[in-house]
C-alpha positions, 0 to 999 in steps of 0.5 A, spaced: 329 756 857 330 763 860 324 765 864 323 773 866 318 775 871 314 782 871 309 786 874 311 786 881 310 792 885 307 796 891 300 795 893 296 796 899 293 790 903 286 788 900 289 790 893 291 785 887 296 784 882 298 780 876 305 777 875 307 775 868 313 770 867 315 770 859 319 764 857 324 764 851 329 759 848 324 754 848 316 753 848 314 751 855 307 749 853 309 742 856 312 744 862 309 744 869 310 752 870 310 754 878 311 760 882 315 760 888 316 766 893 321 768 898 320 773 904 326 776 907 329 771 912 325 766 910 326 759 905 323 760 898 316 757 898 311 754 893 305 758 891 302 755 885 303 751 879 299 749 873 301 743 869 303 743 862 299 736 861 292 737 863 292 744 866 291 742 873 293 747 878 295 746 885 296 752 890 299 753 897 294 753 903 296 760 904 294 763 897 288 758 896 282 762 894 286 768 893 291 767 887 290 764 880 295 761 876 294 761 868 298 760 862 297 762 855 301 757 851 301 762 844 305 767 848 309 762 852 307 766 858 304 764 865 301 769 870 299 769 877 293 773 879 293 775 886 287 778 890 286 780 897 293 781 898 296 782 905 302 784 908 304 776 909 304 776 901 310 780 901 316 777 898 320 776 891 316 772 887 320 767 882 317 763 876 320 756 875 319 751 869 319 743 871 319 737 866 314 733 870 307 732 871 305 735 878 301 731 883 299 734 890 305 732 894 310 733 888 308 740 885 312 744 891 318 740 890 324 745 888 329 740 886 324 738 881 324 745 877 329 745 872 329 753 870 328 759 874 327 766 873 330 772 876 324 774 881 320 780 882 318 784 888 311 784 891 310 789 897 304 789 900 303 795 905 298 795 911 
């Protein structure tokens, strides 16, 4: 599976962006699809995930109520709608695919994800 994330960019605080992650090589409709991010000098952290089994979503506390993950299985694509962005959201955002059914305690475990995209930079100016 190859994953490619798109549509990062520069946005002002309070603005919105929608990231896309297109999968190729295999259908990912049954995969758990996640977003992680890595800010300069920091560890890669979990942002959001959406289950391939039942569409259940999990979010990091820092983005709950602002970010929404979704998927379009016909397009083999997942999205991350990001609203009310703030400078702390500045990071490279990565999509990932994992062959497991996530639970709250496992959704953010990086080692459970088998495939990673190359990342797209989101910069939020104050």
